All heavy atoms as an XYZ file, in Angstrom:
800
protein
N      -1.343     12.740     45.598
C      -2.045     13.764     46.359
C      -2.456     14.889     45.412
O      -1.770     15.158     44.445
C      -1.162     14.333     47.464
C      -0.929     13.412     48.618
S      -0.193     14.277     50.016
C      -0.843     13.297     51.320
N      -3.562     15.510     45.740
C      -4.067     16.626     44.950
C      -4.455     17.753     45.900
O      -4.894     17.500     47.031
C      -5.272     16.186     44.139
N      -4.317     18.990     45.444
C      -4.700     20.130     46.270
C      -6.226     20.162     46.351
O      -6.914     20.143     45.338
C      -4.153     21.451     45.689
C      -4.633     22.637     46.512
C      -2.636     21.417     45.631
N      -6.734     20.176     47.584
C      -8.177     20.156     47.829
C      -8.523     21.101     48.970
O      -7.708     21.362     49.854
C      -8.649     18.751     48.237
C      -8.473     17.684     47.207
C      -9.547     17.740     46.182
C      -9.422     16.549     45.237
N     -10.457     16.537     44.255
N      -9.770     21.569     48.941
C     -10.359     22.220     50.105
C     -11.053     21.103     50.870
O     -11.863     20.365     50.308
C     -11.377     23.295     49.708
C     -10.681     24.413     48.920
C     -12.074     23.855     50.946
C     -11.642     25.387     48.293
N     -10.717     20.968     52.139
C     -11.263     19.896     52.976
C     -12.081     20.535     54.084
O     -11.566     21.353     54.849
C     -10.125     19.041     53.586
C     -10.686     17.946     54.470
C      -9.225     18.474     52.496
N     -13.363     20.179     54.165
C     -14.214     20.652     55.265
C     -14.308     19.535     56.277
O     -14.752     18.430     55.978
C     -15.592     21.016     54.741
C     -16.677     21.209     55.784
C     -16.655     22.483     56.620
N     -16.784     23.718     55.927
C     -17.919     24.359     55.670
N     -19.078     23.834     56.011
N     -17.908     25.526     55.086
N     -13.850     19.824     57.496
C     -13.907     18.850     58.581
C     -15.249     18.933     59.292
O     -15.954     19.947     59.195
C     -12.773     19.106     59.574
C     -11.353     19.048     59.011
C     -10.337     19.359     60.101
C     -11.077     17.693     58.384
N     -15.606     17.905     60.023
C     -16.862     17.917     60.771
C     -16.866     19.024     61.822
O     -17.924     19.466     62.257
C     -17.170     16.538     61.406
C     -17.421     15.497     60.345
C     -16.083     16.104     62.359
N     -15.699     19.511     62.209
C     -15.590     20.621     63.162
C     -15.932     21.961     62.526
O     -16.077     22.959     63.225
C     -14.166     20.683     63.728
O     -13.252     20.991     62.677
N     -16.058     21.991     61.177
C     -16.377     23.230     60.471
C     -15.158     23.912     59.877
O     -15.299     24.853     59.100
N     -13.977     23.456     60.218
C     -12.764     24.063     59.667
C     -12.638     23.747     58.180
O     -12.945     22.635     57.749
C     -11.523     23.525     60.381
C     -11.414     23.938     61.818
C     -10.256     23.240     62.496
O     -10.389     22.034     62.770
O      -9.230     23.898     62.727
N     -12.184     24.734     57.408
C     -11.881     24.521     56.001
C     -10.375     24.596     55.834
O      -9.742     25.588     56.202
C     -12.567     25.562     55.128
C     -14.041     25.351     55.042
C     -14.741     26.320     54.117
O     -14.093     27.255     53.609
O     -15.944     26.133     53.913
N      -9.819     23.541     55.292
C      -8.374     23.414     55.168
C      -8.021     23.244     53.701
O      -8.673     22.493     52.976
C      -7.876     22.209     55.988
C      -8.213     22.452     57.459
C      -6.390     21.985     55.785
C      -7.978     21.287     58.341
N      -6.998     23.948     53.267
C      -6.455     23.796     51.923
C      -5.157     23.017     52.074
O      -4.281     23.401     52.863
C      -6.200     25.167     51.295
C      -5.721     25.183     49.859
C      -6.785     24.617     48.923
C      -5.371     26.598     49.432
N      -5.051     21.901     51.362
C      -3.892     21.040     51.547
C      -3.741     20.097     50.358
O      -4.599     20.038     49.484
C      -4.053     20.211     52.814
S      -5.463     19.090     52.761
N      -2.645     19.382     50.349
C      -2.501     18.239     49.450
C      -3.194     17.091     50.154
O      -2.852     16.752     51.294
C      -1.023     17.920     49.199
C      -0.445     18.803     48.144
O      -0.879     18.770     47.006
N       0.538     19.604     48.512
N      -4.178     16.493     49.477
C      -5.079     15.546     50.130
C      -5.039     14.188     49.450
O      -4.982     14.076     48.230
C      -6.502     16.094     50.072
C      -7.529     15.211     50.728
C      -7.712     15.224     52.094
C      -8.327     14.374     49.960
C      -8.661     14.416     52.703
C      -9.290     13.560     50.557
C      -9.446     13.586     51.926
O     -10.383     12.794     52.519
N      -5.098     13.161     50.298
C      -5.178     11.780     49.815
C      -6.016     10.997     50.807
O      -5.948     11.229     52.015
C      -3.777     11.190     49.701
C      -3.721      9.726     49.328
C      -2.281      9.270     49.087
N      -1.405      9.402     50.225
C      -1.179      8.442     51.133
N      -1.773      7.282     51.035
N      -0.343      8.647     52.132
N      -6.812     10.072     50.283
C      -7.658      9.224     51.124
C      -7.359      7.767     50.798
O      -7.256      7.404     49.629
C      -9.117      9.541     50.803
C     -10.109      8.970     51.754
C     -11.506      9.426     51.387
O     -11.758     10.639     51.327
O     -12.332      8.523     51.145
N      -7.213      6.956     51.858
C      -6.889      5.545     51.647
C      -7.257      4.728     52.880
O      -6.889      5.096     54.004
C      -5.377      5.431     51.367
C      -4.889      4.071     51.000
C      -3.394      4.099     50.694
O      -2.960      4.915     49.874
O      -2.676      3.299     51.311
N      -7.976      3.636     52.671
C      -8.310      2.676     53.730
C      -8.929      3.316     54.972
O      -8.571      2.991     56.104
C      -7.065      1.875     54.136
C      -6.518      1.027     52.999
O      -7.329      0.588     52.163
O      -5.292      0.814     52.952
N      -9.844      4.257     54.778
C     -10.532      4.872     55.911
C      -9.777      6.002     56.576
O     -10.221      6.523     57.601
N      -8.636      6.384     56.011
C      -7.855      7.477     56.566
C      -7.657      8.565     55.515
O      -7.577      8.284     54.320
C      -6.487      6.994     57.064
C      -6.586      6.144     58.295
C      -6.649      4.764     58.184
C      -6.650      6.715     59.552
C      -6.763      3.965     59.311
C      -6.761      5.931     60.690
C      -6.820      4.545     60.571
N      -7.586      9.798     55.986
C      -7.326     10.950     55.127
C      -5.970     11.523     55.513
O      -5.656     11.650     56.704
C      -8.410     12.009     55.311
O      -9.649     11.508     54.870
N      -5.186     11.872     54.499
C      -3.836     12.394     54.706
C      -3.782     13.829     54.190
O      -4.066     14.079     53.022
C      -2.815     11.509     53.991
C      -2.879     10.080     54.463
C      -3.689      9.148     53.835
C      -2.157      9.679     55.586
C      -3.766      7.840     54.284
C      -2.234      8.370     56.054
C      -3.041      7.457     55.396
O      -3.121      6.169     55.864
N      -3.441     14.766     55.076
C      -3.393     16.185     54.747
C      -1.943     16.645     54.839
O      -1.384     16.723     55.937
C      -4.251     16.994     55.712
C      -5.770     16.844     55.621
C      -6.240     15.461     55.996
C      -6.443     17.870     56.489
N      -1.327     16.915     53.698
C       0.064     17.381     53.673
C       0.077     18.892     53.500
O      -0.654     19.438     52.694
C       0.827     16.712     52.540
C       2.301     17.113     52.501
C       3.073     16.222     51.574
C       4.507     16.658     51.428
N       5.255     16.694     52.661
N       0.922     19.560     54.244
C       1.035     21.024     54.236
C      -0.332     21.682     54.415
O      -0.739     22.531     53.626
C       1.683     21.512     52.936
C       3.098     21.033     52.777
O       3.827     20.890     53.753
N       3.495     20.766     51.558
N      -1.073     21.323     55.481
C      -2.405     21.892     55.671
C      -2.361     23.370     56.056
O      -1.537     23.789     56.874
C      -2.983     21.045     56.808
C      -1.797     20.558     57.568
C      -0.701     20.397     56.551
N      -3.245     24.148     55.434
C      -3.382     25.564     55.754
C      -4.853     25.880     55.976
O      -5.732     25.202     55.466
C      -2.855     26.465     54.618
O      -3.596     26.194     53.431
C      -1.382     26.239     54.360
N      -5.091     26.934     56.738
C      -6.445     27.414     56.978
C      -6.644     28.656     56.118
O      -5.734     29.482     55.975
C      -6.652     27.764     58.469
C      -8.044     28.303     58.720
C      -6.393     26.554     59.338
N      -7.821     28.784     55.533
C      -8.169     29.953     54.737
C      -8.747     31.008     55.671
O      -9.756     30.776     56.329
C      -9.191     29.582     53.667
C      -8.768     28.485     52.707
C      -9.947     28.028     51.872
C      -7.643     28.978     51.821
N      -8.107     32.173     55.729
C      -8.563     33.260     56.597
C      -9.013     34.424     55.714
O      -8.197     34.972     54.969
C      -7.424     33.746     57.537
C      -6.829     32.580     58.330
C      -7.918     34.861     58.436
C      -7.729     31.997     59.367
N     -10.313     34.808     55.772
C     -10.767     35.963     54.985
C     -10.118     37.251     55.495
O     -10.001     37.477     56.703
C     -12.277     36.000     55.224
C     -12.626     34.664     55.796
C     -11.394     34.160     56.484
N      -9.688     38.096     54.554
C      -9.043     39.373     54.881
C      -9.858     40.511     54.263
O     -10.759     40.272     53.461
C      -7.614     39.403     54.331
C      -6.733     38.243     54.787
S      -6.424     38.206     56.541
C      -5.271     39.533     56.695
N      -9.499     41.746     54.600
C     -10.154     42.913     54.013
C      -9.966     42.925     52.504
O      -8.973     42.419     51.984
C      -9.573     44.205     54.599
C      -9.984     44.403     56.050
O     -11.036     43.862     56.442
O      -9.258     45.103     56.777
N     -10.903     43.492     51.804
C     -10.794     43.620     50.353
C     -11.074     42.338     49.600
O     -10.679     42.197     48.451
N     -11.711     41.361     50.240
C     -12.037     40.114     49.562
C     -10.853     39.193     49.354
O     -10.920     38.265     48.556
N      -9.766     39.427     50.064
C      -8.574     38.583     49.923
C      -8.604     37.456     50.943
O      -9.330     37.500     51.930
C      -7.316     39.424     50.104
C      -7.150     40.477     49.038
C      -5.889     41.254     49.238
C      -5.753     42.294     48.140
N      -4.516     43.022     48.256
N      -7.788     36.448     50.681
C      -7.644     35.317     51.601
C      -6.189     35.187     52.018
O      -5.284     35.424     51.214
C      -8.065     34.015     50.925
C      -9.541     33.802     50.667
C      -9.747     32.552     49.825
C     -10.306     33.691     51.969
N      -5.984     34.795     53.255
C      -4.640     34.497     53.745
C      -4.550     32.996     53.982
O      -5.521     32.356     54.384
C      -4.354     35.250     55.038
N      -3.384     32.431     53.691
C      -3.114     31.023     53.969
C      -2.234     30.962     55.206
O      -1.114     31.453     55.199
C      -2.404     30.372     52.784
C      -3.158     30.356     51.466
C      -2.262     29.804     50.355
C      -4.413     29.533     51.575
N      -2.746     30.336     56.248
C      -2.036     30.258     57.526
C      -1.867     28.782     57.871
O      -2.800     27.998     57.698
C      -2.852     30.975     58.630
C      -2.161     30.877     59.975
C      -3.106     32.424     58.253
N      -0.693     28.367     58.353
C      -0.538     26.960     58.746
C      -1.669     26.537     59.677
O      -2.070     27.284     60.572
C       0.816     26.932     59.456
C       1.566     28.084     58.877
C       0.527     29.145     58.609
N      -2.199     25.331     59.452
C      -3.353     24.846     60.200
C      -3.047     24.727     61.686
O      -3.834     25.123     62.523
C      -3.797     23.505     59.626
C      -4.976     22.906     60.309
C      -6.048     23.563     60.856
C      -5.230     21.527     60.514
N      -6.960     22.673     61.374
C      -6.477     21.405     61.173
C      -4.537     20.369     60.197
C      -7.027     20.186     61.520
C      -5.100     19.159     60.528
C      -6.320     19.067     61.190
N      -1.899     24.174     62.030
C      -1.520     24.039     63.432
C      -0.153     24.717     63.594
O       0.881     24.054     63.646
C      -1.476     22.553     63.857
C      -2.813     21.887     63.541
C      -1.159     22.425     65.332
C      -2.877     20.408     63.821
N      -0.144     26.055     63.660
C       1.120     26.790     63.643
C       2.001     26.565     64.865
O       3.197     26.803     64.817
C       0.684     28.253     63.550
C      -0.686     28.269     64.123
C      -1.291     26.933     63.787
N       1.420     26.088     65.950
C       2.193     25.867     67.174
C       2.816     24.475     67.217
O       3.468     24.106     68.184
C       1.314     26.087     68.408
C      -0.046     25.456     68.293
C      -0.238     24.127     68.597
C      -1.121     26.197     67.842
C      -1.482     23.539     68.465
C      -2.379     25.622     67.709
C      -2.546     24.292     68.021
O      -3.788     23.708     67.889
N       2.652     23.711     66.140
C       3.249     22.383     66.057
C       4.743     22.506     65.773
O       5.194     23.456     65.127
C       2.589     21.581     64.943
O       3.332     20.420     64.660
N       5.490     21.529     66.221
C       6.922     21.485     65.950
C       7.179     21.280     64.453
O       8.178     21.726     63.922
C       7.542     20.345     66.761
C       9.055     20.267     66.628
O       9.671     21.229     66.158
O       9.603     19.227     67.019
N       6.263     20.599     63.770
C       6.417     20.294     62.351
C       5.112     20.612     61.620
O       4.359     19.707     61.245
C       6.795     18.834     62.166
C       8.107     18.487     62.832
C       8.418     17.024     62.682
C       9.736     16.738     63.410
N      10.094     15.355     63.323
N       4.828     21.907     61.366
C       3.539     22.278     60.766
C       3.345     21.783     59.336
O       2.229     21.715     58.866
C       3.553     23.806     60.825
C       4.993     24.162     60.853
C       5.669     23.053     61.613
N       4.408     21.408     58.635
C       4.282     20.969     57.246
C       4.295     19.452     57.094
O       4.357     18.945     55.986
C       5.379     21.589     56.390
C       5.220     23.084     56.300
O       4.111     23.593     56.364
N       6.312     23.791     56.169
N       4.242     18.744     58.191
C       4.170     17.289     58.121
C       2.785     16.864     57.650
O       1.833     17.630     57.682
C       4.440     16.683     59.503
C       5.853     16.865     59.978
C       6.864     16.076     59.161
O       6.639     14.889     58.875
O       7.888     16.668     58.814
N       2.655     15.627     57.236
C       1.358     15.091     56.847
C       0.568     14.721     58.098
O       1.077     14.036     58.978
C       1.541     13.858     55.947
O       2.246     14.247     54.775
C       0.200     13.268     55.552
N      -0.668     15.211     58.159
C      -1.559     14.917     59.276
C      -2.498     13.799     58.830
O      -3.044     13.850     57.727
C      -2.370     16.169     59.673
C      -3.349     15.850     60.780
C      -1.437     17.300     60.075
N      -2.674     12.804     59.680
C      -3.546     11.681     59.366
C      -4.810     11.776     60.222
O      -4.717     11.930     61.438
C      -2.834     10.347     59.650
O      -1.618     10.301     58.911
C      -3.698      9.166     59.268
N      -5.968     11.704     59.551
C      -7.261     11.732     60.231
C      -8.081     10.530     59.778
O      -7.894     10.041     58.664
C      -8.068     12.973     59.824
C      -7.497     14.348     60.013
C      -8.409     15.369     59.351
C      -7.379     14.661     61.483
N      -9.004     10.106     60.607
C      -9.969      9.124     60.128
C     -10.894      9.851     59.148
O     -11.312     10.985     59.398
C     -10.768      8.549     61.281
C      -9.947      7.622     62.166
C     -10.808      6.960     63.216
O     -11.742      6.222     62.829
O     -10.549      7.199     64.401
N     -11.203      9.218     58.038
C     -12.008      9.853     56.999
C     -13.389     10.238     57.514
O     -13.994     11.181     57.004
C     -12.095      8.937     55.764
O     -10.761      8.709     55.293
C     -12.887      9.559     54.646
N     -13.873      9.603     58.553
C     -15.182      9.969     59.110
C     -15.188     11.402     59.648
O     -16.252     11.968     59.871
C     -15.601      8.986     60.202
C     -14.769      9.055     61.462
C     -15.245      8.048     62.491
C     -14.454      8.192     63.782
N     -14.892      7.211     64.775
N     -14.012     11.998     59.860
C     -13.914     13.380     60.328
C     -13.941     14.399     59.192
O     -13.875     15.597     59.438
C     -12.644     13.566     61.166
C     -12.727     12.769     62.450
O     -13.689     12.876     63.196
N     -11.731     11.940     62.696
N     -14.020     13.926     57.958
C     -14.066     14.803     56.785
C     -15.493     14.835     56.267
O     -16.077     13.792     55.968
C     -13.108     14.293     55.678
C     -13.238     15.130     54.417
C     -11.672     14.293     56.189
N     -16.076     16.046     56.167
C     -17.438     16.170     55.628
C     -17.413     16.047     54.107
O     -18.221     15.337     53.534
C     -18.061     17.505     56.028
C     -18.437     17.576     57.482
S     -19.156     19.161     57.947
C     -20.667     19.159     57.015
N     -16.497     16.802     53.467
C     -16.372     16.741     52.014
C     -15.054     17.364     51.590
O     -14.386     18.045     52.374
C     -17.548     17.443     51.304
C     -17.700     18.904     51.634
C     -16.941     19.871     50.988
C     -18.632     19.315     52.572
C     -17.092     21.215     51.283
C     -18.790     20.660     52.873
C     -18.022     21.610     52.221
N     -14.694     17.106     50.332
C     -13.528     17.747     49.713
C     -13.967     18.310     48.376
O     -14.852     17.763     47.717
C     -12.371     16.757     49.485
O     -12.769     15.774     48.535
C     -11.939     16.087     50.778
N     -13.343     19.418     47.996
C     -13.618     20.065     46.720
C     -12.322     20.581     46.123
O     -11.415     20.985     46.864
C     -14.563     21.258     46.909
C     -15.991     20.956     47.331
C     -16.705     22.243     47.713
C     -16.735     20.263     46.211
N     -12.232     20.632     44.807
C     -11.058     21.261     44.206
C     -11.154     22.780     44.383
O     -12.252     23.338     44.276
C     -11.135     20.860     42.731
C     -12.565     20.532     42.493
C     -13.126     20.057     43.797
N     -10.047     23.443     44.656
C     -10.080     24.903     44.805
C     -10.115     25.597     43.444
O      -9.842     24.974     42.409
C      -8.770     25.208     45.528
C      -7.850     24.125     45.074
C      -8.719     22.899     44.911
N     -10.443     26.868     43.448
C     -10.308     27.682     42.244
C      -8.854     27.622     41.782
O      -7.938     27.506     42.615
C     -10.689     29.133     42.529
C     -12.150     29.386     42.904
C     -12.319     30.806     43.407
C     -13.047     29.119     41.708
N      -8.633     27.730     40.491
C      -7.275     27.632     39.940
C      -6.357     28.683     40.563
O      -5.222     28.382     40.938
C      -7.296     27.750     38.396
C      -5.886     27.868     37.840
C      -7.991     26.547     37.786
N      -6.832     29.921     40.712
C      -5.992     30.978     41.293
C      -5.591     30.648     42.731
O      -4.458     30.899     43.137
C      -6.704     32.326     41.255
C      -6.838     32.885     39.853
O      -6.113     32.407     38.943
O      -7.660     33.796     39.649
N      -6.514     30.089     43.495
C      -6.216     29.713     44.878
C      -5.220     28.557     44.915
O      -4.260     28.568     45.691
C      -7.503     29.341     45.613
C      -7.373     28.970     47.077
C      -6.728     30.092     47.877
C      -8.743     28.627     47.643
N      -5.417     27.562     44.056
C      -4.484     26.444     43.985
C      -3.086     26.926     43.586
O      -2.084     26.495     44.156
C      -4.968     25.398     42.988
C      -4.035     24.199     42.883
S      -4.557     22.971     41.683
C      -4.410     23.869     40.161
N      -3.019     27.829     42.619
C      -1.729     28.355     42.188
C      -1.023     29.100     43.316
O       0.183     28.949     43.512
C      -1.894     29.261     40.971
C      -2.169     28.472     39.707
O      -1.909     27.272     39.634
N      -2.708     29.139     38.704
N      -1.763     29.902     44.062
C      -1.167     30.640     45.187
C      -0.663     29.671     46.249
O       0.420     29.838     46.797
C      -2.180     31.618     45.775
C      -1.578     32.588     46.747
C      -0.489     33.459     46.138
O      -0.572     33.833     44.948
O       0.485     33.776     46.869
N      -1.449     28.643     46.542
C      -1.033     27.620     47.503
C       0.256     26.949     47.024
O       1.210     26.804     47.781
C      -2.147     26.587     47.684
C      -1.756     25.414     48.547
C      -1.840     25.492     49.930
C      -1.290     24.224     47.991
C      -1.485     24.417     50.733
C      -0.931     23.146     48.788
C      -1.032     23.255     50.154
O      -0.666     22.198     50.940
N       0.284     26.532     45.764
C       1.471     25.857     45.234
C       2.691     26.759     45.226
O       3.806     26.305     45.489
C       1.204     25.313     43.829
C       0.414     24.025     43.848
O       0.436     23.290     44.826
N      -0.300     23.751     42.785
N       2.509     28.045     44.927
C       3.646     28.978     44.910
C       4.218     29.198     46.302
O       5.426     29.257     46.482
C       3.237     30.333     44.313
C       3.134     30.321     42.813
C       3.033     31.715     42.230
C       1.764     32.393     42.628
N       1.518     33.660     41.917
N       3.338     29.338     47.298
C       3.819     29.703     48.632
C       4.107     28.519     49.545
O       4.982     28.597     50.385
C       2.804     30.631     49.344
O       1.550     29.965     49.420
C       2.646     31.934     48.603
N       3.385     27.420     49.366
C       3.497     26.314     50.315
C       3.795     24.987     49.643
O       4.523     24.170     50.167
C       2.194     26.194     51.144
C       2.047     27.451     51.993
C       2.183     24.952     52.003
C       0.684     27.707     52.492
N       3.216     24.754     48.485
C       3.263     23.441     47.857
C       4.432     23.239     46.918
O       5.561     23.619     47.193
N       4.129     22.702     45.752
C       5.134     22.237     44.802
C       5.805     23.337     44.002
O       6.851     23.123     43.419
C       4.484     21.287     43.785
O       3.498     22.020     43.044
C       3.842     20.104     44.462
N       5.160     24.504     43.913
C       5.683     25.577     43.068
C       5.116     25.534     41.667
O       5.315     26.458     40.887
N       4.390     24.452     41.312
C       3.798     24.331     39.987
C       2.544     25.193     39.891
O       1.735     25.233     40.798
C       3.424     22.879     39.683
C       4.590     21.902     39.642
C       4.067     20.489     39.452
C       5.544     22.258     38.532
N       2.411     25.875     38.749
C       1.284     26.762     38.516
C       0.564     26.320     37.258
O       1.187     26.012     36.251
C       1.765     28.223     38.388
C       0.631     29.146     38.024
C       2.430     28.667     39.681
N      -0.760     26.281     37.316
C      -1.582     25.896     36.170
C      -1.995     27.162     35.433
O      -2.478     28.108     36.055
C      -2.844     25.140     36.649
C      -3.766     24.826     35.487
C      -2.456     23.884     37.397
N      -1.813     27.223     34.106
C      -2.240     28.413     33.373
C      -3.753     28.586     33.466
O      -4.498     27.609     33.506
C      -1.811     28.152     31.927
C      -1.340     26.757     31.869
C      -1.231     26.221     33.257
N      -4.201     29.846     33.468
C      -5.627     30.104     33.613
C      -6.386     29.981     32.297
O      -7.581     29.803     32.296
C      -5.858     31.489     34.214
O      -5.246     32.466     33.408
N      -5.708     30.074     31.168
C      -6.364     29.953     29.870
C      -5.732     28.826     29.084
O      -4.926     28.066     29.595
N      -6.085     28.699     27.817
C      -5.449     27.676     26.991
C      -3.943     27.885     26.912
O      -3.469     29.020     26.934
C      -6.098     27.864     25.616
C      -7.327     28.651     25.865
C      -7.083     29.459     27.106
N      -3.196     26.807     26.835
C      -1.741     26.896     26.757
C      -1.360     27.717     25.542
O      -1.860     27.491     24.441
C      -1.117     25.486     26.671
C       0.386     25.583     26.466
C      -1.430     24.696     27.920
N      -0.500     28.695     25.746
C      -0.038     29.535     24.646
C      -0.936     30.711     24.358
O      -0.645     31.504     23.463
N      -2.031     30.885     25.107
C      -2.958     31.979     24.828
C      -2.347     33.345     25.101
O      -2.815     34.340     24.582
C      -4.244     31.809     25.638
O      -3.965     31.890     27.024
N      -1.296     33.386     25.939
C      -0.662     34.659     26.231
C       0.487     34.976     25.272
O       1.128     36.012     25.395
C      -0.166     34.678     27.676
C       0.810     33.549     27.971
O       0.823     32.558     27.200
O       1.542     33.652     28.962
N       0.745     34.113     24.300
C       1.815     34.338     23.333
C       1.168     34.662     21.993
O       0.468     33.828     21.426
C       2.712     33.105     23.199
C       3.293     32.711     24.551
C       3.829     33.360     22.188
C       4.032     31.403     24.553
N       1.384     35.883     21.489
C       0.741     36.237     20.220
C       1.258     35.392     19.060
O       2.424     35.041     19.005
C       1.107     37.716     20.040
C       2.233     37.977     20.964
C       2.198     36.928     22.029
N       0.371     35.079     18.133
C       0.687     34.362     16.894
C       1.218     32.941     17.109
O       1.862     32.403     16.225
C       1.664     35.157     16.025
C       1.108     36.505     15.668
O      -0.083     36.651     15.382
N       1.946     37.530     15.688
N       0.976     32.371     18.277
C       1.398     31.004     18.511
C       0.390     30.063     17.880
O      -0.811     30.195     18.083
C       1.497     30.702     20.003
C       1.845     29.256     20.366
C       3.288     28.950     19.961
C       1.658     29.020     21.830
N       0.867     29.121     17.104
C      -0.010     28.141     16.471
C       0.420     26.762     16.926
O       1.585     26.410     16.826
C       0.059     28.259     14.953
C      -0.340     29.623     14.438
C      -0.890     29.521     13.046
C      -1.100     30.858     12.413
N      -2.136     31.646     12.896
N      -0.522     26.006     17.435
C      -0.241     24.654     17.873
C      -0.703     23.719     16.749
O      -1.861     23.748     16.330
C      -0.961     24.326     19.187
C      -0.477     25.284     20.275
C      -0.740     22.881     19.569
C      -1.188     25.142     21.591
N       0.227     22.932     16.215
C      -0.113     22.051     15.106
C      -0.249     20.618     15.585
O       0.244     20.249     16.643
C       0.951     22.144     14.011
O       2.197     21.757     14.531
N      -0.909     19.793     14.751
C      -1.102     18.378     15.088
C       0.152     17.589     14.827
O       0.900     17.757     13.980
C      -2.247     17.786     14.271
C      -3.558     18.445     14.658
O      -3.672     18.869     15.824
O      -4.444     18.527     13.794
């Protein structure tokens, strides 16, 4: 599974761990992106009234318009708060450490 922005035919945009197989789409830990004041986004569980909001939701792939990878900062925030906890560095590895030299 990979973190993706998923646009459904209903118009909803969901950020989730996404996988597609045999005509079905699997959305794990689905969240909805809610625009906030100041250009910020909030991540809200997609179906918050569900007994198990973090379960994998299965849809027929025909209900998905498209998927896109999110911006690195958005993916990192998702992973920190909802997903795996893994964060991808925004620059080259070691760029924030002065005098670091990577050798062959």
